VMD Tcl script that draws the C-alpha trace (Angstrom):
set ca {
  {72.90 73.19 108.46}
  {75.85 71.42 106.93}
  {78.95 72.18 108.97}
  {82.70 71.53 108.93}
  {84.68 70.52 111.98}
  {87.82 72.69 112.33}
  {90.62 71.50 114.61}
  {92.74 74.17 116.33}
  {96.44 73.80 117.23}
  {95.58 72.95 120.87}
  {93.35 70.10 119.73}
  {90.06 71.86 120.38}
  {87.45 71.83 117.61}
  {84.99 74.36 116.24}
  {82.02 73.78 113.99}
  {81.50 76.32 111.22}
  {79.15 76.37 108.21}
  {80.61 74.90 105.03}
  {82.16 77.53 102.75}
  {83.05 79.69 105.72}
  {86.42 81.41 105.38}
  {89.46 81.12 107.60}
  {88.71 84.73 108.56}
  {85.31 83.56 109.83}
  {87.06 80.97 112.01}
  {89.42 83.62 113.40}
  {86.45 85.86 114.24}
  {84.75 82.97 115.99}
  {87.84 82.35 118.09}
  {88.10 85.99 119.09}
  {88.07 89.57 117.76}
  {91.69 90.25 118.72}
  {92.92 87.20 116.79}
  {90.80 88.21 113.80}
  {92.34 91.69 113.86}
  {95.94 90.40 114.04}
  {95.51 87.57 111.50}
  {97.34 87.90 108.17}
  {97.05 84.35 106.88}
  {96.70 80.75 107.99}
  {97.75 77.16 107.46}
  {94.76 75.06 106.38}
  {95.58 71.35 106.48}
  {99.25 72.29 106.39}
  {99.03 74.56 103.34}
  {99.75 78.27 103.57}
  {96.55 80.13 102.67}
  {94.99 83.57 102.66}
  {92.35 84.35 105.26}
  {89.72 84.22 102.54}
  {90.39 80.51 101.96}
  {87.05 78.66 101.83}
  {86.48 75.73 104.16}
  {84.79 72.95 102.23}
  {85.28 70.12 104.72}
  {86.84 69.08 108.01}
  {90.44 70.08 108.59}
  {93.12 71.62 110.76}
  {93.81 75.33 110.98}
  {96.60 77.48 112.40}
  {96.11 81.23 112.25}
  {99.17 83.33 111.36}
  {99.34 86.64 113.20}
  {101.47 89.70 112.45}
  {104.00 88.71 115.10}
  {104.56 85.23 113.63}
  {107.67 84.48 111.51}
  {105.33 82.92 108.95}
  {103.68 86.32 108.44}
  {106.80 87.77 106.82}
  {106.50 85.64 103.66}
  {102.89 86.71 103.07}
  {103.66 90.36 103.74}
  {106.66 90.44 101.41}
  {104.85 88.62 98.62}
  {102.02 91.11 98.89}
  {104.49 94.01 98.94}
  {105.94 92.77 95.64}
  {102.46 93.10 94.08}
  {102.08 96.54 95.60}
  {105.41 97.54 94.04}
  {104.34 96.25 90.61}
  {101.04 98.12 90.87}
  {102.90 101.34 91.66}
  {105.34 100.89 88.76}
  {102.52 100.32 86.26}
  {100.72 103.45 87.42}
  {103.88 105.53 86.98}
  {105.25 103.72 83.92}
  {102.22 102.35 82.01}
  {104.39 100.92 79.21}
  {106.41 98.73 81.59}
  {106.30 94.97 81.04}
  {105.97 92.74 84.10}
  {108.34 89.90 84.85}
  {108.06 88.06 88.15}
  {108.19 89.28 91.73}
  {108.76 86.78 94.55}
  {109.47 87.27 98.25}
  {113.05 86.60 99.40}
  {114.88 85.97 102.67}
  {115.66 89.69 102.90}
  {112.57 91.22 101.32}
  {111.21 91.03 97.78}
  {111.98 92.02 94.21}
  {110.04 92.54 91.00}
  {111.42 92.58 87.45}
  {110.29 94.97 84.74}
  {111.09 95.80 81.14}
  {111.30 99.60 80.93}
  {112.67 102.06 78.38}
  {115.24 103.57 80.75}
  {116.88 102.24 83.94}
  {115.21 103.32 87.16}
  {116.84 106.31 88.83}
  {116.92 107.12 92.57}
  {114.19 109.69 91.92}
  {112.10 106.99 90.20}
  {112.47 104.71 93.22}
  {111.33 107.50 95.55}
  {108.29 108.10 93.35}
  {107.51 104.37 93.27}
  {107.63 104.11 97.06}
  {105.40 107.17 97.39}
  {102.90 105.62 94.96}
  {103.01 102.37 96.95}
  {102.05 104.30 100.08}
  {99.25 106.02 98.19}
  {97.83 102.68 97.04}
  {98.28 101.12 100.49}
  {96.24 103.94 101.98}
  {93.33 102.94 99.73}
  {93.23 99.51 101.38}
  {92.47 97.70 98.12}
  {91.68 94.04 98.95}
  {93.41 91.06 97.36}
  {90.70 89.09 95.59}
  {91.47 85.70 94.06}
  {90.12 84.88 90.61}
  {90.52 81.46 88.98}
  {90.58 80.81 85.22}
  {91.38 77.91 82.95}
  {94.68 78.18 80.99}
  {93.06 79.46 77.78}
  {91.06 82.13 79.58}
  {94.12 83.03 81.67}
  {96.19 83.58 78.54}
  {93.51 85.86 77.10}
  {93.39 87.77 80.38}
  {97.15 88.28 80.38}
  {96.98 89.60 76.81}
  {94.14 91.91 77.77}
  {96.19 93.27 80.65}
  {99.14 93.81 78.33}
  {101.36 91.27 80.11}
  {102.99 89.92 76.95}
  {105.89 88.12 78.63}
  {103.67 86.32 81.11}
  {101.22 85.34 78.37}
  {104.03 83.79 76.34}
  {105.36 82.01 79.43}
  {101.94 80.53 80.17}
  {101.58 79.34 76.58}
  {104.97 77.59 76.81}
  {103.75 75.57 79.79}
  {100.97 74.02 77.64}
  {98.73 73.47 80.67}
  {95.43 71.67 80.27}
  {92.68 71.40 82.85}
  {94.65 73.39 85.41}
  {93.33 76.30 87.43}
  {95.30 79.52 86.96}
  {94.83 82.02 89.75}
  {94.97 85.80 89.55}
  {94.98 88.26 92.43}
  {93.05 91.44 91.74}
  {93.20 94.69 93.70}
  {90.09 96.61 92.74}
  {90.44 98.23 89.32}
  {94.05 99.24 90.00}
  {96.03 96.01 89.57}
  {95.78 92.35 88.62}
  {98.50 89.71 88.39}
  {98.77 86.01 87.67}
  {99.93 84.49 90.94}
  {99.56 81.38 93.08}
  {99.32 83.49 96.21}
  {98.47 83.59 98.98}
  {98.45 87.21 100.14}
  {97.41 89.34 103.07}
  {93.90 90.75 103.05}
  {94.69 94.01 101.26}
  {97.36 96.49 100.22}
  {96.57 98.28 103.47}
  {97.47 95.16 105.47}
  {101.15 95.48 104.53}
  {102.40 97.09 107.75}
  {105.86 98.41 106.80}
  {107.83 98.45 103.55}
  {110.73 100.19 101.84}
  {112.01 100.38 98.27}
  {115.77 99.86 98.46}
  {117.46 99.81 95.07}
  {117.35 98.81 91.42}
  {119.67 96.56 89.45}
  {119.92 94.84 86.10}
  {118.33 91.45 85.48}
  {117.21 89.22 82.60}
  {113.88 87.63 81.75}
  {113.77 84.23 83.45}
  {117.43 84.60 84.43}
  {118.73 84.03 80.90}
  {121.71 86.35 80.26}
  {121.09 86.05 76.51}
  {117.45 87.06 76.96}
  {115.54 90.28 77.48}
  {117.26 92.82 79.77}
  {115.13 93.92 82.71}
  {115.26 96.24 85.68}
  {114.87 94.63 89.09}
  {113.49 96.67 91.96}
  {114.59 95.45 95.37}
  {112.58 96.19 98.49}
  {111.76 94.81 101.88}
  {108.73 94.58 104.14}
  {108.14 93.67 107.78}
  {105.23 93.14 110.18}
  {106.01 96.43 111.93}
  {107.78 99.75 111.42}
  {110.05 98.93 114.37}
  {111.26 95.72 112.70}
  {111.76 97.54 109.41}
  {113.83 100.26 111.09}
  {115.95 97.66 112.90}
  {116.64 95.89 109.61}
  {117.55 99.12 107.79}
  {119.87 100.14 110.64}
  {121.66 96.79 110.40}
  {122.02 97.21 106.64}
  {123.59 100.65 107.13}
  {126.00 99.28 109.73}
  {126.98 96.48 107.36}
  {127.70 99.03 104.63}
  {130.09 100.86 106.95}
  {131.99 97.61 107.43}
  {131.99 96.57 103.78}
  {135.56 95.49 102.96}
  {135.33 97.08 99.51}
  {134.46 100.45 101.05}
  {137.06 100.20 103.83}
  {139.75 98.97 101.45}
  {139.42 102.09 99.36}
  {138.99 104.55 102.22}
  {141.97 103.19 104.16}
  {144.13 102.75 101.05}
  {144.56 99.03 101.75}
  {144.07 97.54 98.28}
  {142.71 98.27 94.82}
  {141.34 96.42 91.79}
  {142.53 96.87 88.20}
  {141.42 95.78 84.74}
  {144.68 93.90 84.21}
  {143.54 91.23 86.70}
  {139.76 91.35 87.26}
  {138.67 90.22 90.71}
  {142.23 90.13 92.08}
  {143.04 92.56 94.92}
  {146.37 94.40 94.69}
  {147.59 95.16 98.19}
  {148.93 98.60 98.97}
  {151.64 99.19 101.56}
  {149.25 99.59 104.49}
  {147.24 96.60 103.37}
  {150.31 94.37 103.27}
  {151.26 95.44 106.79}
  {147.71 94.72 108.04}
  {147.56 91.36 106.29}
  {150.89 90.23 107.72}
  {149.92 91.36 111.22}
  {146.64 89.43 111.03}
  {148.34 86.28 109.71}
  {151.19 86.53 112.24}
  {153.86 86.86 109.61}
  {155.23 90.25 110.62}
  {155.89 93.03 108.12}
  {158.05 93.06 105.04}
  {159.09 96.46 103.77}
  {160.22 95.06 100.42}
  {156.83 93.50 99.61}
  {154.93 96.58 100.66}
  {157.18 98.84 98.60}
  {156.86 96.58 95.57}
  {153.04 96.74 95.73}
  {153.15 100.49 96.18}
  {155.51 100.89 93.22}
  {153.29 98.69 91.03}
  {150.27 100.78 91.97}
  {152.07 103.99 91.10}
  {153.06 102.63 87.69}
  {149.71 101.15 86.71}
  {146.95 103.02 88.51}
  {145.27 105.68 86.36}
  {145.92 109.29 87.16}
  {143.23 111.01 89.24}
}
mol new
graphics top color blue
foreach p $ca { graphics top sphere $p radius 0.5 }
foreach p [lrange $ca 0 end-1] q [lrange $ca 1 end] { graphics top cylinder $p $q radius 0.2 }
display resetview
């Protein structure tokens, strides 16, 4: 039997049949590792566990507790979000959806901006799809076939983007989740929708196709995902604490400063704010300055 020699991080080697997957290697090392694995580095490249081994190389298995797992989980969560949106809003057009340092986002063209109720429905649909455990399956096409596939799926923007690249002889990869979702993507991803341990839809904001402010307006859904519910909760708690300390929120609540159309982006200090600023800078308080700011605010601020 033709075999490949796989080198582990500790320098030990395993022999596996050619065309085995990284998942097969993990199972050979041990059942616990196979259960916790979410991805791997094969010859230094981040890969899914279904990566085929076609020759000798080095492998490092990524488990749920590894920092490297977060990128895979969040990228996969972005696909899960897009799948949920398309099921709830079939006319939506897909933009792009990458992982980020804080979570993930995905851009859509929709008829109306997403509401808080929409976001709750989208998260619920994500959980429904995750419960099905639909696997991520990689499909490779040439550029012409990929363009036809994007048109068939109704992904007009992505089809036009691919045509602009004018690729020849390249392999374009898609990741397919059963008959529920398919997206053009380099990957890699975790094994399935069900392998995304913890996620949360956070908010929606405005965006533009490919970041061009003169281009097509889009709606961006922001979310986050973590290797465990405990890590997700910790992150969300920190976000809530940060909101409580947001200077824009505190400035308004404590009547420290305000912003006005006459000078966009410039804070106008109120009496209490001037006192606080001078105390912090060691300059003492000046009643005249504070009164002047208060008088200006009374003259210019709109009536409640």
